[in-house]
C-alpha positions in Angstrom: 67.5 128.8 99.9 65.7 125.6 98.9 63.3 125.9 96.0 60.8 123.4 94.6 60.9 123.3 90.8 57.9 122.7 88.6 58.4 122.0 84.9 55.5 122.6 82.6 55.5 123.1 78.8 59.2 123.7 78.9 58.8 126.6 81.3 60.4 126.6 84.7 58.4 127.8 87.7 60.2 128.1 91.0 58.4 127.9 94.3 60.0 129.1 97.5 59.6 127.2 100.8 59.8 130.5 102.6 59.5 134.2 101.9 62.3 135.9 99.8 62.6 139.6 99.6 62.7 141.2 96.1 66.2 141.4 94.9 67.7 139.0 97.4 70.4 136.6 96.1 69.3 133.0 95.6 71.7 130.1 95.4 71.4 126.9 93.4 73.7 123.8 93.4 74.7 121.9 90.3 76.0 119.1 92.4 79.5 117.4 92.5 80.6 117.0 88.9 83.7 116.8 86.8 84.3 120.0 84.7 83.8 118.0 81.5 80.2 117.3 82.7 79.7 121.0 83.6 80.9 122.0 80.2 79.0 119.4 78.3 75.7 119.9 80.1 75.7 123.5 81.2 78.2 125.3 79.0 80.7 126.4 81.6 83.6 125.1 83.7 84.5 125.9 87.3 87.9 127.6 87.8 88.6 125.9 91.1 86.3 122.8 91.1 86.9 121.7 94.6 84.6 120.7 97.4 84.8 122.0 100.9 86.9 119.1 102.0 89.4 119.8 99.2 88.3 116.9 96.9 88.4 117.7 93.2 85.9 115.7 91.1 87.7 116.4 87.8 88.3 113.2 85.9 90.2 112.0 82.8 89.6 108.7 80.9 92.5 106.2 80.8 92.4 103.4 78.3 94.0 100.1 79.2 94.7 97.3 76.7 95.9 93.8 76.7 98.8 93.3 74.4 98.0 90.8 71.5 101.7 89.8 71.6 101.5 88.7 75.2 101.9 84.8 75.2 99.1 84.7 77.7 96.9 87.0 75.6 94.0 84.6 75.0 94.0 83.4 78.6 94.1 87.0 79.9 91.4 88.0 77.5 89.0 85.3 78.9 89.8 86.6 82.4 89.5 90.2 81.1 86.0 89.6 79.9 84.8 87.5 82.8 81.7 89.1 84.3 81.6 91.8 81.6 77.9 91.9 80.6 78.6 94.4 77.8 80.5 91.8 75.7 79.8 88.3 74.8 82.3 85.4 75.2 85.4 85.8 73.1 84.4 83.1 70.7 81.0 84.8 70.0 82.1 88.4 69.9 80.9 90.1 66.7 83.7 91.4 64.4 82.9 95.0 65.2 83.5 94.3 68.9 86.4 91.8 68.8 88.9 94.6 67.8 88.3 96.4 71.1 87.6 93.4 73.3 91.0 93.8 74.9 90.5 97.5 75.9 88.8 98.9 79.0 88.4 102.6 79.8 88.5 103.9 83.3 87.6 107.5 84.4 89.9 108.5 87.3 90.3 111.5 89.5 92.7 112.6 92.2 91.3 110.1 94.8 91.7 106.6 96.0 88.1 105.7 95.0 86.6 102.7 93.3 87.8 103.7 89.9 91.4 104.1 91.1 91.3 100.6 92.6 89.9 99.3 89.4 92.7 101.0 87.4 95.4 99.2 89.6 93.5 95.9 89.4 93.5 96.0 85.6 97.2 97.0 85.4 98.1 94.0 87.6 96.2 91.7 85.3 97.9 93.1 82.2 101.4 92.7 83.6 101.1 89.4 85.5 103.4 86.5 84.7 102.2 83.0 83.9 102.8 81.9 87.5 100.9 84.9 88.8 98.1 84.4 86.4 97.6 80.8 87.6 97.6 82.1 91.1 94.8 84.7 90.5 92.6 82.3 88.4 93.0 79.1 90.4 92.1 78.0 93.9 94.5 79.4 96.4 97.2 77.2 98.0 98.1 77.8 101.6 101.4 79.5 100.7 99.6 81.9 98.4 96.9 83.2 100.7 98.8 86.3 101.7 98.3 87.6 98.1 94.6 87.8 98.5 92.6 90.4 100.5 89.7 88.6 102.2 86.9 90.9 101.2 87.8 90.5 97.5 88.0 86.7 97.5 85.2 84.4 96.5 84.1 82.7 99.7 83.6 79.4 97.7 86.7 79.2 95.6 89.1 81.6 97.3 90.5 83.1 94.0 89.8 86.3 92.1 86.5 86.4 90.4 87.5 88.8 87.6 90.2 91.3 86.7 88.4 93.9 88.6 89.1 92.3 92.0 92.9 92.3 92.3 93.1 94.9 95.1 96.5 93.8 96.5 100.0 93.6 94.7 100.8 90.2 93.3 104.6 90.6 93.6 107.3 93.3 93.6 108.0 92.7 89.9 104.3 92.8 89.0 103.8 96.1 90.9 106.9 97.5 89.3 105.7 96.5 85.8 102.2 97.9 86.6 103.6 101.3 87.6 105.8 101.5 84.5 102.8 100.6 82.4 100.8 103.4 84.2 103.5 105.9 83.5 103.5 105.0 79.9 99.7 105.3 79.6 99.8 108.7 81.2 102.7 109.9 79.1 100.9 108.8 75.9 97.7 110.6 77.0 99.6 113.8 77.8 101.4 113.7 74.4 98.0 114.0 72.6 97.4 117.5 74.0 98.8 120.4 71.8 100.0 122.3 74.9 101.5 121.5 78.3 99.9 122.0 81.8 102.4 124.9 82.4 101.2 126.6 79.2 97.6 126.2 80.2 98.2 127.7 83.6 100.0 130.7 82.0 97.2 131.2 79.4 94.5 131.4 82.1 96.4 134.3 83.7 95.9 136.2 80.5 92.3 137.4 80.7 92.7 139.4 77.5 93.2 136.3 75.4 90.9 134.2 77.6 88.2 136.5 78.9 86.2 135.5 82.0 83.1 133.4 81.1 84.2 132.9 77.5 83.9 129.6 75.8 87.7 129.6 75.2 88.4 130.1 78.9 85.9 127.4 79.9 87.5 124.9 77.5 91.0 125.7 78.7 89.9 125.2 82.3 88.4 121.8 81.5 91.5 120.7 79.7 93.8 121.9 82.5 91.8 119.8 84.9 92.4 116.7 82.9 96.1 117.3 82.8 96.2 117.9 86.5 94.8 114.4 87.0 97.3 112.9 84.6 100.2 114.6 86.3 98.9 113.2 89.6 99.0 109.6 88.4 102.4 110.2 86.7 103.7 111.4 90.1 102.1 108.4 91.8 103.8 105.9 89.4 107.2 107.6 89.7 107.0 107.7 93.5 105.9 104.1 93.6 108.9 103.1 91.5 111.3 105.0 93.8 109.8 103.3 96.9 110.0 99.9 95.2 113.7 100.5 94.6 114.2 101.2 98.3 112.2 98.0 99.2 114.3 95.8 96.8 117.5 97.2 98.2 116.3 96.3 101.7 115.4 92.8 100.6 118.8 92.3 99.0 120.4 93.3 102.2 118.1 91.0 104.2 119.0 88.1 101.8 122.7 88.7 102.5 122.3 88.8 106.2 123.5 85.6 108.0 125.8 84.6 105.0 122.8 83.2 103.1 121.2 84.9 100.0 117.8 83.6 99.1 117.0 84.3 95.5 114.0 82.9 93.6 113.4 80.4 96.5 117.0 79.0 96.4 119.7 79.5 98.9 123.2 80.6 97.7 126.1 80.9 100.2 127.8 84.3 100.0 130.3 86.2 102.0 128.9 88.2 104.9 130.8 91.4 104.0 128.0 93.9 104.0 126.5 95.9 106.8 122.8 96.1 106.3 121.2 99.5 106.5 118.1 99.8 108.6 115.0 102.1 108.4 115.3 103.0 104.7 111.7 102.4 103.9 110.5 103.9 107.2 112.6 107.0 106.8 111.3 107.5 103.2 107.7 107.2 104.3 108.3 109.4 107.3 109.8 112.1 105.1 106.7 111.9 102.8 104.3 112.3 105.8 106.2 115.2 107.3 106.4 117.2 104.1 103.6 119.7 104.4 104.8 122.1 101.7 102.8 122.9 98.7 104.9 120.6 96.6 104.3 117.7 99.0 102.8 114.4 97.8 99.1 113.9 97.8 97.8 111.9 100.7 96.6 109.1 98.4 100.1 108.5 97.1 101.6 108.5 100.6 99.0 106.0 101.9 99.6 103.7 98.9 103.3 103.7 99.5 103.0 103.3 103.3 100.1 100.8 103.4 100.0 98.9 100.1 103.7 98.7 99.3 104.5 98.5 103.1 102.3 95.4 103.3 104.1 93.9 100.3 107.5 94.6 101.8 106.5 92.8 105.1 105.4 89.8 103.2 108.6 89.6 101.2 110.7 89.9 104.3 108.7 87.1 105.9 109.3 84.9 102.9 113.0 85.5 103.0 113.3 84.7 106.7 111.0 81.7 106.3 113.2 80.3 103.5 116.4 81.1 105.5 115.1 79.2 108.5 114.2 76.3 106.2 117.7 76.3 104.7 119.2 76.4 108.2 117.1 73.5 109.3 118.0 71.5 106.3 121.7 72.2 106.8 121.5 71.2 110.5 119.7 68.0 109.5 122.5 67.0 107.1 125.1 67.9 109.7 123.4 65.7 112.4 123.0 62.9 109.9 126.8 63.0 109.2 127.6 62.8 112.9 125.3 59.7 113.3 126.9 57.9 110.4 130.4 58.8 111.8 129.6 57.3 115.2 128.2 54.2 113.5 131.5 53.5 111.7 133.4 53.9 114.9 
């Protein structure tokens, strides 16, 4: 039933758009909100705060910080604050703001929404190397264009505008460091709660200690929702690290194929005594996708592993094969040169 509300002198009058029988039930919607917002604004929390499509809007804030001990700290801080209208330039930041200039807070939920993408972008900035930092803050060379997603590039300069725009992994190592950093952030956040998620779930089964509609129960529900989000991102980070291990093993085997190992852009001759395994990454992703049990991975984690890490894997394989072909061409050129010199001496 839709009602038109009229507020006057702090009294609420409700007008129906159609007839309602006396005693009939009338429904109202508070809208899609996180339980912390329900509790703060209305004094209650929803036991199962899910929409019809299964989406849960519960959120938890994660704080990300640049490390002052990072050799690139000042450069990263300038990039960190680029486009941030809430803070002045680093040289003019007041003393009361400079202490927190290197921190950003992101509210995330169990979803691959804009805030999740922002979280990953900030993590990649925090953990980038000097070479990667130059790549994301400088005009893009032709051999670096694969790092940049077209819709997140500046059409004029072709490099990332700010630390909010890094929507694609920079490298295997950077993504690994970012996932380890995320796992550490989540672990630190969980350690600040006096009880675990398992204890909270058990407590909510005890309606004597936590009666329905009581303040204690609503608070417990809200805290449980925060921990569920944190556990989700912990699982995301751990799963990503496992998949990265698989990818790195495949790349190592690809490097060894053809008696040439390509490492850090240099070719090293090795014995061809290994039989490469095939389909490791594909089989891992297939197993994830086919797991429909209650303990299966959330679809956002699966899609990240399959699409984002899968794209990074394909680029790394292309680079290895490209370098191998270059080494083979160089070797053939030297061989042909030797033959020509030999014929000349005859």
